[in-house]
MMTF fields as JSON, N, C-alpha, C and O atoms, coordinates in Angstrom:
{
  "mmtfVersion": "1.0.0",
  "mmtfProducer": "UNKNOWN",
  "numBonds": 339,
  "numAtoms": 340,
  "numGroups": 85,
  "numChains": 1,
  "numModels": 1,
  "chainsPerModel": [1],
  "groupsPerChain": [85],
  "chainIdList": ["A"],
  "bondAtomList": [4, 2, 8, 6, 12, 10, 16, 14, 20, 18, 24, 22, 28, 26, 32, 30, 36, 34, 40, 38, 44, 42, 48, 46, 52, 50, 56, 54, 60, 58, 64, 62, 68, 66, 72, 70, 76, 74, 80, 78, 84, 82, 88, 86, 92, 90, 96, 94, 100, 98, 104, 102, 108, 106, 112, 110, 116, 114, 120, 118, 124, 122, 128, 126, 132, 130, 136, 134, 140, 138, 144, 142, 148, 146, 152, 150, 156, 154, 160, 158, 164, 162, 168, 166, 172, 170, 176, 174, 180, 178, 184, 182, 188, 186, 192, 190, 196, 194, 200, 198, 204, 202, 208, 206, 212, 210, 216, 214, 220, 218, 224, 222, 228, 226, 232, 230, 236, 234, 240, 238, 244, 242, 248, 246, 252, 250, 256, 254, 260, 258, 264, 262, 268, 266, 272, 270, 276, 274, 280, 278, 284, 282, 288, 286, 292, 290, 296, 294, 300, 298, 304, 302, 308, 306, 312, 310, 316, 314, 320, 318, 324, 322, 328, 326, 332, 330, 336, 334],
  "bondOrderList": [1, 1, 1, 1, 1, 1, 1, 1, 1, 1, 1, 1, 1, 1, 1, 1, 1, 1, 1, 1, 1, 1, 1, 1, 1, 1, 1, 1, 1, 1, 1, 1, 1, 1, 1, 1, 1, 1, 1, 1, 1, 1, 1, 1, 1, 1, 1, 1, 1, 1, 1, 1, 1, 1, 1, 1, 1, 1, 1, 1, 1, 1, 1, 1, 1, 1, 1, 1, 1, 1, 1, 1, 1, 1, 1, 1, 1, 1, 1, 1, 1, 1, 1, 1],
  "groupList": [{"groupName": "UNK", "atomNameList": ["N", "CA", "C", "O"], "elementList": ["N", "C", "C", "O"], "formalChargeList": [0, 0, 0, 0], "bondAtomList": [1, 0, 2, 1, 3, 2], "bondOrderList": [1, 1, 2], "singleLetterCode": "X", "chemCompType": "L-PEPTIDE LINKING"}],
  "groupTypeList": [0, 0, 0, 0, 0, 0, 0, 0, 0, 0, 0, 0, 0, 0, 0, 0, 0, 0, 0, 0, 0, 0, 0, 0, 0, 0, 0, 0, 0, 0, 0, 0, 0, 0, 0, 0, 0, 0, 0, 0, 0, 0, 0, 0, 0, 0, 0, 0, 0, 0, 0, 0, 0, 0, 0, 0, 0, 0, 0, 0, 0, 0, 0, 0, 0, 0, 0, 0, 0, 0, 0, 0, 0, 0, 0, 0, 0, 0, 0, 0, 0, 0, 0, 0, 0],
  "groupIdList": [1, 2, 3, 4, 5, 6, 7, 8, 9, 10, 11, 12, 13, 14, 15, 16, 17, 18, 19, 20, 21, 22, 23, 24, 25, 26, 27, 28, 29, 30, 31, 32, 33, 34, 35, 36, 37, 38, 39, 40, 41, 42, 43, 44, 45, 46, 47, 48, 49, 50, 51, 52, 53, 54, 55, 56, 57, 58, 59, 60, 61, 62, 63, 64, 65, 66, 67, 68, 69, 70, 71, 72, 73, 74, 75, 76, 77, 78, 79, 80, 81, 82, 83, 84, 85],
  "secStructList": [7, 7, 7, 7, 1, 1, 7, 7, 7, 3, 3, 7, 7, 7, 7, 2, 2, 2, 2, 2, 2, 2, 2, 2, 2, 2, 2, 2, 2, 2, 2, 2, 2, 2, 2, 2, 2, 2, 2, 2, 2, 2, 2, 2, 2, 2, 2, 7, 7, 2, 2, 2, 2, 2, 2, 2, 2, 2, 2, 2, 2, 2, 2, 2, 2, 2, 2, 2, 7, 7, 7, 7, 1, 3, 3, 7, 7, 7, 2, 2, 2, 2, 1, 7, 7],
  "xCoordList": [-8.37, -8.791, -10.176, -11.08, -10.324, -11.63, -12.359, -11.74, -13.638, -14.475, -15.406, -16.45, -15.03, -15.864, -17.177, -18.097, -17.278, -18.524, -19.562, -19.266, -20.756, -21.827, -21.753, -22.443, -20.924, -20.798, -19.687, -18.521, -20.002, -18.952, -18.28, -18.824, -17.103, -16.41, -17.223, -17.793, -17.274, -18.075, -17.141, -16.301, -17.263, -16.446, -16.824, -18.001, -15.821, -16.068, -16.101, -15.248, -17.072, -17.127, -17.024, -17.903, -15.952, -15.679, -16.36, -16.277, -17.027, -17.61, -16.484, -15.41, -16.715, -15.675, -15.258, -14.084, -16.202, -15.873, -14.995, -14.062, -15.293, -14.478, -13.074, -12.099, -12.966, -11.646, -10.841, -9.648, -11.466, -10.776, -10.352, -9.245, -11.219, -10.89, -9.675, -8.783, -9.643, -8.53, -7.225, -6.198, -7.255, -6.052, -5.601, -4.407, -6.555, -6.216, -5.576, -4.607, -6.107, -5.522, -4.144, -3.262, -3.938, -2.613, -1.6, -0.474, -1.997, -1.098, -0.814, 0.328, -1.825, -1.629, -0.687, 0.217, -0.899, -0.028, 1.403, 2.354, 1.55, 2.883, 3.549, 4.751, 2.785, 3.353, 3.816, 4.867, 3.044, 3.45, 4.739, 5.633, 4.842, 6.066, 7.222, 8.377, 6.943, 8.001, 8.581, 9.785, 7.725, 8.231, 9.142, 10.179, 8.755, 9.598, 10.932, 11.983, 10.89, 12.115, 13.022, 14.237, 12.437, 13.217, 13.863, 15.029, 13.108, 13.657, 14.799, 15.807, 14.654, 15.715, 16.95, 18.079, 16.737, 17.86, 18.596, 19.827, 17.846, 18.485, 19.237, 20.296, 18.699, 19.384, 20.702, 21.711, 20.696, 21.93, 22.96, 24.15, 22.507, 23.44, 24.044, 25.219, 23.256, 23.762, 24.703, 25.774, 24.29, 25.01, 25.922, 26.874, 25.658, 26.475, 26.237, 27.041, 25.153, 24.866, 24.204, 23.242, 24.74, 24.234, 22.815, 22.07, 22.421, 21.065, 20.021, 18.961, 20.312, 19.38, 19.254, 18.171, 20.364, 20.315, 19.507, 18.727, 19.688, 18.901, 17.418, 16.574, 17.099, 15.712, 15.135, 13.975, 15.937, 15.466, 15.136, 14.118, 15.984, 15.698, 14.455, 13.65, 14.296, 13.109, 11.846, 10.856, 11.875, 10.705, 10.427, 9.267, 11.478, 11.288, 10.64, 9.821, 10.998, 10.364, 8.882, 8.046, 8.561, 7.157, 6.378, 5.211, 7.019, 6.363, 5.98, 4.848, 6.919, 6.639, 5.531, 4.663, 5.558, 4.525, 3.16, 2.144, 3.125, 1.855, 1.22, 0.003, 2.042, 1.505, 1.051, 0.072, 1.748, 1.433, 0.53, 0.277, 0.04, -0.788, -2.134, -2.659, -2.67, -3.936, -5.079, -4.892, -6.251, -7.442, -7.8, -7.621, -8.299, -8.641, -9.778, -10.643, -9.757, -10.748, -11.859, -13.024, -11.495, -12.465, -12.47, -11.422, -13.652, -13.805, -14.538, -15.566, -14.0, -14.64, -14.935, -14.08, -16.112, -16.483, -16.438, -16.918, -15.867, -15.768, -14.636, -13.528, -14.91, -13.869, -12.774, -11.627, -13.1, -12.124, -11.0, -9.833, -11.34, -10.352, -9.534, -8.445, -10.02, -9.318, -8.231, -7.295, -8.335, -7.385, -6.016, -5.901, -4.98, -3.607, -3.461, -3.969, -2.776, -2.54, -1.095, -0.69],
  "yCoordList": [-10.167, -8.796, -8.819, -9.497, -8.085, -8.013, -6.767, -5.753, -6.85, -5.733, -5.373, -6.001, -4.353, -4.009, -3.348, -3.293, -2.849, -2.195, -3.242, -4.435, -2.786, -3.706, -4.111, -5.039, -3.425, -3.75, -4.775, -4.457, -5.975, -6.956, -6.659, -5.928, -7.23, -7.086, -7.784, -8.85, -7.189, -7.708, -8.294, -7.57, -9.596, -10.15, -9.518, -9.302, -9.228, -8.598, -9.644, -10.53, -9.545, -10.389, -9.467, -8.641, -9.617, -8.714, -9.214, -10.392, -8.298, -8.623, -8.634, -8.088, -9.242, -9.242, -7.827, -7.588, -6.901, -5.528, -4.878, -4.143, -5.147, -4.6, -5.19, -4.49, -6.457, -7.107, -6.499, -6.241, -6.267, -5.639, -4.231, -3.81, -3.493, -2.138, -2.16, -1.32, -3.11, -3.228, -3.529, -2.918, -4.448, -4.782, -3.585, -3.294, -2.888, -1.706, -0.603, 0.017, -0.351, 0.689, 0.279, 1.128, -1.012, -1.48, -1.274, -0.84, -1.582, -1.412, 0.063, 0.431, 0.907, 2.343, 2.903, 3.679, 2.515, 2.956, 2.479, 3.231, 1.235, 0.702, 1.441, 1.7, 1.784, 2.512, 3.913, 4.371, 4.589, 5.919, 5.86, 6.682, 4.906, 4.788, 4.289, 4.594, 3.538, 3.126, 4.351, 4.415, 5.318, 6.56, 7.306, 7.836, 7.346, 7.985, 7.248, 7.879, 5.915, 5.125, 5.373, 5.498, 5.444, 5.702, 7.086, 7.244, 8.08, 9.437, 9.491, 10.156, 8.808, 8.792, 8.062, 8.485, 6.975, 6.233, 7.078, 7.091, 7.777, 8.641, 9.792, 10.205, 10.3, 11.347, 10.813, 11.517, 9.589, 8.985, 8.82, 9.05, 8.423, 8.263, 9.599, 9.656, 10.671, 11.995, 12.579, 13.088, 12.5, 13.196, 12.299, 12.79, 11.02, 10.097, 10.171, 9.648, 10.805, 10.901, 9.614, 9.13, 9.074, 7.807, 7.949, 6.969, 9.139, 9.342, 9.053, 8.498, 9.422, 9.171, 7.674, 7.187, 6.944, 5.496, 4.825, 3.911, 5.271, 4.73, 5.019, 4.158, 6.229, 6.582, 5.704, 5.299, 5.408, 4.542, 3.15, 2.572, 2.603, 1.287, 1.335, 0.404, 2.413, 2.555, 2.598, 1.94, 3.359, 3.454, 2.12, 1.756, 1.387, 0.074, -0.896, -1.728, -0.793, -1.621, -1.285, -2.181, -0.013, 0.407, -0.107, -0.477, -0.132, -0.681, -2.132, -2.534, -2.917, -4.325, -4.505, -5.362, -3.697, -3.801, -3.364, -3.965, -2.33, -1.841, -2.848, -3.036, -3.486, -4.424, -5.724, -6.326, -6.162, -7.46, -7.378, -8.401, -6.193, -6.097, -6.782, -6.826, -7.312, -8.04, -7.149, -6.208, -7.468, -6.76, -7.229, -8.403, -6.332, -6.714, -7.723, -7.717, -8.586, -9.643, -9.246, -9.58, -8.534, -8.141, -6.625, -5.981, -6.075, -4.63, -4.33, -4.936, -3.389, -2.997, -1.504, -0.711, -1.128, 0.278, 0.826, 1.927, 0.058, 0.456, 1.474, 1.262, 2.56, 3.554, 2.972, 3.414, 1.997, 1.363, 0.722, 0.785, 0.123, -0.537, 0.463, 0.123, 1.674, 2.664, 3.388, 3.92, 3.416, 4.199, 3.52, 2.317, 4.313, 3.784, 2.947, 3.295, 1.859, 0.961, 0.972, 0.282],
  "zCoordList": [18.537, 18.725, 19.347, 18.86, 20.402, 21.046, 20.585, 20.263, 20.557, 20.14, 21.29, 21.466, 22.082, 23.219, 22.841, 23.656, 21.626, 21.235, 20.86, 20.794, 20.622, 20.252, 18.788, 18.366, 18.01, 16.596, 16.387, 16.623, 15.959, 15.696, 14.353, 13.525, 14.15, 12.874, 11.795, 12.028, 10.634, 9.533, 8.483, 7.946, 8.171, 7.102, 5.768, 5.48, 4.972, 3.678, 2.588, 2.54, 1.724, 0.54, -0.655, -0.9, -1.387, -2.497, -3.77, -4.12, -4.444, -5.739, -6.777, -6.525, -7.923, -8.956, -9.379, -9.662, -9.422, -9.791, -8.721, -9.044, -7.459, -6.375, -6.414, -6.14, -6.747, -6.85, -7.984, -7.82, -9.129, -10.26, -9.893, -10.23, -9.205, -8.758, -7.826, -7.945, -6.913, -5.974, -6.704, -6.411, -7.637, -8.41, -9.227, -9.303, -9.838, -10.64, -9.82, -10.26, -8.635, -7.785, -7.285, -7.157, -6.999, -6.6, -7.721, -7.475, -8.938, -10.082, -10.325, -10.602, -10.227, -10.405, -9.338, -9.647, -8.107, -7.017, -7.241, -7.03, -7.666, -7.965, -9.112, -9.064, -10.143, -11.29, -10.884, -11.333, -10.043, -9.592, -8.781, -8.981, -7.877, -7.098, -7.961, -7.665, -9.014, -9.943, -10.656, -10.906, -10.98, -11.574, -10.599, -10.997, -9.328, -8.318, -8.187, -8.073, -8.204, -8.094, -9.291, -9.14, -10.474, -11.688, -11.638, -11.996, -11.195, -11.098, -10.081, -10.323, -8.962, -7.954, -8.487, -8.239, -9.212, -9.778, -10.819, -10.856, -11.656, -12.665, -11.991, -12.465, -10.907, -10.153, -9.589, -9.6, -9.105, -8.597, -9.71, -9.495, -10.895, -12.005, -12.43, -12.796, -12.387, -12.774, -11.731, -12.062, -10.456, -9.4, -8.574, -7.966, -8.538, -7.762, -6.264, -5.493, -5.831, -4.401, -3.924, -4.52, -2.841, -2.331, -1.798, -1.787, -1.356, -0.842, -1.924, -1.631, -3.155, -4.249, -4.521, -4.846, -4.389, -4.595, -3.487, -3.754, -2.252, -1.138, -1.348, -1.099, -1.803, -2.084, -3.195, -3.124, -4.221, -5.303, -4.777, -5.159, -3.903, -3.315, -2.441, -2.449, -1.69, -0.843, -1.693, -1.37, -2.765, -3.636, -4.321, -4.512, -4.694, -5.312, -4.319, -4.71, -3.055, -2.026, -1.911, -1.786, -1.951, -1.877, -3.086, -2.959, -4.258, -5.452, -5.202, -5.47, -4.691, -4.413, -3.398, -3.563, -2.347, -1.323, -1.848, -1.498, -2.678, -3.21, -4.165, -4.163, -4.969, -5.954, -5.298, -5.738, -4.255, -3.659, -2.434, -1.798, -2.084, -0.886, -1.106, -2.218, -0.018, -0.077, 0.383, 1.155, -0.105, 0.33, 1.735, 2.06, 2.563, 3.936, 3.941, 3.066, 4.945, 5.052, 6.014, 5.799, 7.074, 8.092, 8.194, 8.164, 8.314, 8.428, 9.723, 10.024, 10.483, 11.73, 11.685, 11.291, 12.078, 12.127, 13.559, 13.826, 14.455, 15.847, 16.025, 15.532, 16.718, 16.998, 17.874, 17.799, 18.696, 19.551, 18.717, 19.104, 17.601, 16.735, 15.933, 15.472, 15.754, 14.955, 15.736, 15.139, 17.036, 17.807, 17.827, 17.594, 18.109, 18.174, 19.411, 20.477, 19.271, 20.413, 20.778, 21.714]
}
C-alpha cells in the first residue's frame, strides 16, 4: 500500500488495557449476534421457514468472525487510504 500523503502509516502498540478492551468488545459483539442467531433458530423451529434457518447460520458465522477478529496492526490517518478503491 502506498501512502501519497506526507503522513506515513503508524504502527500501533497496544497497551494491556487496550488489549483487554478489544477482547471484551469482541466477546460482547459475539454474544449479541449469538442472541440473534438463537432467536432465528427458534423462529425456524416454530415456523419451519428455511429463511430463518439461513439467517441463523449467517448470524452464527458473524459470531465466529467477531470473536476471532484481530486488532489492526497499522493505522493510517490519510484520507487517501480511507476512500473506496
